[in-house]
C-alpha positions as a Markdown table, in Angstrom:
| # | Residue | x | y | z |
|---|---|---|---|---|
| 1 | Met | -38.8 | -47.1 | 10.3 |
| 2 | Lys | -39.9 | -43.5 | 10.1 |
| 3 | Thr | -36.8 | -42.5 | 12.2 |
| 4 | Leu | -34.5 | -44.5 | 9.9 |
| 5 | Leu | -35.9 | -42.9 | 6.8 |
| 6 | Thr | -35.6 | -39.4 | 8.3 |
| 7 | Ala | -32.0 | -40.1 | 9.2 |
| 8 | Leu | -31.3 | -41.4 | 5.7 |
| 9 | Ala | -32.9 | -38.4 | 4.1 |
| 10 | Cys | -30.8 | -36.1 | 6.3 |
| 11 | Cys | -27.6 | -37.9 | 5.4 |
| 12 | Thr | -28.4 | -37.8 | 1.7 |
| 13 | Ala | -29.1 | -34.1 | 1.9 |
| 14 | Leu | -25.9 | -33.4 | 3.7 |
| 15 | Thr | -23.9 | -35.6 | 1.2 |
| 16 | Gly | -25.5 | -33.7 | -1.7 |
| 17 | Ser | -24.7 | -30.4 | -0.1 |
| 18 | Ala | -21.1 | -31.4 | 0.5 |
| 19 | Phe | -20.8 | -32.6 | -3.1 |
| 20 | Ile | -22.1 | -29.3 | -4.5 |
| 21 | Ala | -19.8 | -27.3 | -2.3 |
| 22 | Gln | -16.8 | -29.4 | -3.4 |
| 23 | Ala | -17.7 | -29.0 | -7.1 |
| 24 | Gln | -17.7 | -25.2 | -6.9 |
| 25 | Pro | -14.3 | -23.6 | -7.8 |
| 26 | Ser | -12.8 | -20.8 | -5.8 |
| 27 | Pro | -14.2 | -17.4 | -6.8 |
| 28 | Asp | -10.5 | -16.5 | -7.4 |
| 29 | Met | -10.1 | -19.1 | -10.1 |
| 30 | Ser | -8.4 | -17.5 | -13.1 |
| 31 | Phe | -6.6 | -20.5 | -14.6 |
| 32 | Phe | -7.6 | -24.1 | -15.5 |
| 33 | Ile | -7.0 | -26.9 | -17.9 |
| 34 | Ser | -10.1 | -27.7 | -20.0 |
| 35 | Ser | -11.7 | -30.9 | -18.8 |
| 36 | Val | -12.4 | -31.8 | -22.4 |
| 37 | Gly | -11.1 | -30.8 | -25.8 |
| 38 | Gly | -13.0 | -29.3 | -28.7 |
| 39 | Gly | -13.7 | -32.8 | -30.1 |
| 40 | Asp | -12.0 | -32.4 | -33.5 |
| 41 | Gly | -8.3 | -32.6 | -32.5 |
| 42 | Ala | -6.5 | -29.2 | -32.9 |
| 43 | Asn | -9.3 | -27.8 | -35.1 |
| 44 | Leu | -10.7 | -25.5 | -32.5 |
| 45 | Gly | -12.3 | -23.0 | -34.9 |
| 46 | Gly | -9.3 | -20.7 | -34.5 |
| 47 | Leu | -8.7 | -18.5 | -31.5 |
| 48 | Asp | -12.3 | -17.4 | -31.3 |
| 49 | Gly | -13.5 | -21.0 | -31.1 |
| 50 | Ala | -10.9 | -21.9 | -28.5 |
| 51 | Asp | -11.8 | -18.9 | -26.4 |
| 52 | Ala | -15.5 | -19.8 | -26.6 |
| 53 | His | -14.7 | -23.3 | -25.4 |
| 54 | Cys | -12.9 | -22.0 | -22.4 |
| 55 | Gln | -15.7 | -19.6 | -21.7 |
| 56 | Glu | -18.3 | -22.3 | -22.0 |
| 57 | Leu | -16.5 | -24.5 | -19.5 |
| 58 | Ala | -16.2 | -21.6 | -17.1 |
| 59 | Val | -19.9 | -20.8 | -17.3 |
| 60 | Ala | -20.7 | -24.4 | -16.5 |
| 61 | Val | -19.0 | -24.0 | -13.1 |
| 62 | Asp | -20.4 | -20.5 | -12.4 |
| 63 | Ala | -17.1 | -18.8 | -13.4 |
| 64 | Gly | -18.4 | -17.2 | -16.5 |
| 65 | Ala | -18.4 | -13.6 | -15.3 |
| 66 | Lys | -14.7 | -13.3 | -16.2 |
| 67 | Thr | -13.3 | -13.1 | -19.8 |
| 68 | Trp | -11.6 | -16.4 | -20.5 |
| 69 | Arg | -8.9 | -16.9 | -23.2 |
| 70 | Ala | -7.2 | -20.0 | -24.4 |
| 71 | Tyr | -3.4 | -20.0 | -24.0 |
| 72 | Leu | -2.7 | -20.4 | -27.7 |
| 73 | Ser | -0.3 | -18.8 | -30.2 |
| 74 | Thr | -1.0 | -18.4 | -33.9 |
| 75 | Ser | 1.2 | -17.1 | -36.8 |
| 76 | Ala | 0.1 | -13.6 | -35.9 |
| 77 | Val | -0.5 | -13.7 | -32.1 |
| 78 | Asn | 1.6 | -14.7 | -29.1 |
| 79 | Ala | -0.2 | -16.6 | -26.4 |
| 80 | Arg | 1.5 | -14.5 | -23.7 |
| 81 | Asp | -0.2 | -11.4 | -25.1 |
| 82 | Arg | -3.7 | -12.8 | -24.8 |
| 83 | Ile | -4.1 | -13.7 | -21.1 |
| 84 | Gly | -3.8 | -10.4 | -19.1 |
| 85 | Asp | -1.2 | -9.6 | -16.5 |
| 86 | Gly | -2.0 | -12.0 | -13.7 |
| 87 | Pro | -2.0 | -13.1 | -11.0 |
| 88 | Trp | -3.7 | -16.4 | -11.9 |
| 89 | Ala | -5.1 | -18.9 | -9.4 |
| 90 | Asn | -6.4 | -22.5 | -9.9 |
| 91 | Ala | -9.8 | -23.8 | -8.9 |
| 92 | Lys | -8.6 | -24.2 | -5.2 |
| 93 | Gly | -7.4 | -20.5 | -5.2 |
| 94 | Glu | -3.7 | -21.5 | -5.3 |
| 95 | Ile | -1.6 | -18.9 | -7.2 |
| 96 | Ile | 0.2 | -20.5 | -10.1 |
| 97 | Ala | 1.9 | -17.3 | -11.2 |
| 98 | Ser | 1.7 | -13.7 | -10.2 |
| 99 | Thr | 3.0 | -12.0 | -13.4 |
| 100 | Ile | 3.4 | -12.8 | -17.0 |
| 101 | Asp | 7.2 | -13.0 | -16.6 |
| 102 | Glu | 6.8 | -15.4 | -13.6 |
| 103 | Leu | 4.5 | -17.6 | -15.6 |
| 104 | His | 7.2 | -18.0 | -18.3 |
| 105 | Ser | 10.0 | -18.7 | -15.8 |
| 106 | Asp | 11.0 | -21.6 | -13.6 |
| 107 | Ala | 9.3 | -19.8 | -10.7 |
| 108 | Asn | 5.8 | -20.6 | -11.8 |
| 109 | Lys | 3.8 | -23.1 | -9.7 |
| 110 | Ile | 2.3 | -25.2 | -12.5 |
| 111 | Ser | 2.5 | -28.9 | -11.8 |
| 112 | Lys | 0.2 | -32.0 | -12.0 |
| 113 | Glu | -1.1 | -31.1 | -8.5 |
| 114 | Thr | -1.9 | -27.5 | -9.3 |
| 115 | Ala | -2.8 | -27.5 | -13.0 |
| 116 | Leu | -6.4 | -28.5 | -12.3 |
| 117 | Asn | -9.4 | -28.5 | -14.6 |
| 118 | Glu | -12.3 | -26.1 | -14.2 |
| 119 | Lys | -14.0 | -28.6 | -11.8 |
| 120 | Gly | -11.0 | -28.7 | -9.5 |
| 121 | Glu | -9.9 | -32.1 | -10.7 |
| 122 | Val | -6.4 | -33.4 | -11.3 |
| 123 | Val | -5.7 | -34.1 | -15.0 |
| 124 | Asn | -4.1 | -37.4 | -15.9 |
| 125 | Gly | -0.3 | -37.2 | -16.5 |
| 126 | Arg | 2.5 | -39.4 | -17.5 |
| 127 | Gly | 2.0 | -42.9 | -15.9 |
| 128 | Asp | -1.8 | -42.5 | -15.8 |
| 129 | Gln | -4.2 | -44.3 | -18.1 |
| 130 | Pro | -4.9 | -42.6 | -20.4 |
| 131 | Asn | -2.1 | -40.0 | -20.3 |
| 132 | Arg | -3.5 | -36.5 | -21.1 |
| 133 | His | -0.5 | -34.4 | -20.3 |
| 134 | Asp | 0.1 | -32.9 | -23.7 |
| 135 | Ile | -1.7 | -29.5 | -23.6 |
| 136 | Leu | -2.1 | -27.6 | -26.9 |
| 137 | Thr | -0.2 | -24.2 | -26.9 |
| 138 | Gly | 1.5 | -23.5 | -30.3 |
| 139 | Ser | 4.1 | -21.6 | -28.2 |
| 140 | Asn | 7.8 | -21.3 | -27.5 |
| 141 | Pro | 8.9 | -21.4 | -23.8 |
| 142 | Asp | 8.6 | -17.6 | -23.6 |
| 143 | Gly | 5.0 | -17.6 | -24.8 |
| 144 | Thr | 5.7 | -16.4 | -28.3 |
| 145 | Ala | 4.4 | -18.2 | -31.4 |
| 146 | Ala | 6.0 | -21.5 | -32.4 |
| 147 | Ala | 5.9 | -22.9 | -35.9 |
| 148 | Asp | 3.4 | -25.6 | -35.2 |
| 149 | Thr | -0.2 | -24.4 | -34.7 |
| 150 | Cys | -2.2 | -26.7 | -36.9 |
| 151 | Asn | -2.9 | -24.0 | -39.4 |
| 152 | Asp | -3.8 | -21.5 | -36.6 |
| 153 | Trp | -6.1 | -24.1 | -34.9 |
| 154 | Thr | -8.3 | -24.7 | -37.9 |
| 155 | Ser | -6.8 | -28.1 | -39.0 |
| 156 | Gly | -7.9 | -31.4 | -37.7 |
| 157 | Gly | -5.9 | -33.3 | -40.3 |
| 158 | Ala | -2.4 | -32.5 | -41.6 |
| 159 | Gly | 0.1 | -30.5 | -39.7 |
| 160 | Ala | 1.4 | -30.4 | -36.1 |
| 161 | Ala | 0.7 | -28.7 | -32.9 |
| 162 | Met | 3.3 | -27.6 | -30.3 |
| 163 | Met | 2.3 | -28.8 | -26.8 |
| 164 | Gly | 3.4 | -28.6 | -23.2 |
| 165 | His | 3.4 | -31.0 | -20.3 |
| 166 | His | 1.2 | -29.9 | -17.5 |
| 167 | Asp | 2.8 | -32.4 | -15.2 |
| 168 | Arg | 6.3 | -31.2 | -16.1 |
| 169 | Thr | 7.3 | -34.8 | -16.9 |
| 170 | Gly | 8.6 | -36.4 | -20.1 |
| 171 | Leu | 10.9 | -39.1 | -21.4 |
| 172 | Asp | 14.0 | -37.5 | -19.8 |
| 173 | Asp | 15.1 | -34.6 | -17.6 |
| 174 | Ser | 15.5 | -32.1 | -20.4 |
| 175 | Ala | 14.1 | -28.6 | -20.2 |
| 176 | Ala | 11.7 | -29.4 | -23.0 |
| 177 | Ala | 10.3 | -32.5 | -21.2 |
| 178 | Lys | 9.7 | -30.4 | -18.1 |
| 179 | Ser | 8.1 | -27.5 | -20.0 |
| 180 | Trp | 4.5 | -26.7 | -19.3 |
| 181 | Asn | 4.0 | -24.9 | -22.6 |
| 182 | Ser | 6.6 | -26.1 | -25.1 |
| 183 | Ser | 7.6 | -29.7 | -24.9 |
| 184 | His | 7.2 | -31.2 | -28.4 |
| 185 | Ala | 5.0 | -31.1 | -31.5 |
| 186 | Ser | 2.3 | -33.6 | -32.1 |
| 187 | Arg | 3.2 | -36.6 | -34.3 |
| 188 | Gly | 1.0 | -37.9 | -37.1 |
| 189 | Gly | -1.1 | -34.8 | -37.7 |
| 190 | Cys | -3.6 | -32.6 | -35.9 |
| 191 | Gly | -6.5 | -35.0 | -35.5 |
| 192 | Gln | -7.8 | -36.3 | -32.2 |
| 193 | Asp | -6.2 | -39.7 | -32.7 |
| 194 | Ala | -2.8 | -38.1 | -33.4 |
| 195 | Leu | -3.1 | -36.0 | -30.2 |
| 196 | Lys | -4.0 | -39.0 | -28.1 |
| 197 | Gly | -1.1 | -41.0 | -29.7 |
| 198 | Thr | 1.5 | -38.6 | -28.2 |
| 199 | Gly | -0.1 | -38.4 | -24.8 |
| 200 | Gly | -2.8 | -35.8 | -25.1 |
| 201 | Asp | -6.5 | -35.2 | -25.6 |
| 202 | Gly | -6.8 | -31.8 | -27.3 |
| 203 | Leu | -6.9 | -30.0 | -23.9 |
| 204 | Leu | -6.3 | -26.3 | -23.5 |
| 205 | Tyr | -4.9 | -24.0 | -20.8 |
| 206 | Cys | -7.6 | -21.4 | -20.1 |
| 207 | Phe | -6.7 | -18.1 | -18.4 |
| 208 | Ala | -9.0 | -15.2 | -17.2 |
| 209 | Ser | -7.7 | -12.1 | -19.0 |
| 210 | Asp | -9.4 | -9.6 | -16.7 |
């Protein structure tokens, strides 16, 4: 019995160690999708609140030494000007883009398989339940500000938010349906239920700007 208990304890320790190792993102991680939204739809407390959300999630996985920014545009700020120069890597250390121009071109490597959350997990896309592929951006394909930003990310009620498809999949084969950052605006407002209704969950792209 003593031998059996010792073996079980050993296996449990090894399993726990393996789990901890698996949960740690690559030290090179500089891009992730937030595993959760802010909780109030597109009301993120403005850019400062959105950045703080990204930073908090990064801290939780021991990646808080970097300065994290939400990929969001407002009426006065372009998302592409907020996130540094690259390169950016996901939680597995895979490069998703080397430069800001590559990020905003067809050459970027963003897909359902690479656009992981801060824990290294795949985010649900079209065909999954629930679908969470609508990521808040407020941006045009080139990373400049679009018209729909839910009052610069302070509204959880009326308005609309431009969103992208992290899985590059939509209702058709159009460029918009395949866009990671500028697919369509939310329908029915800026609240959490409205975002879920169009295939989202109030999630953000987070980039390390340094």
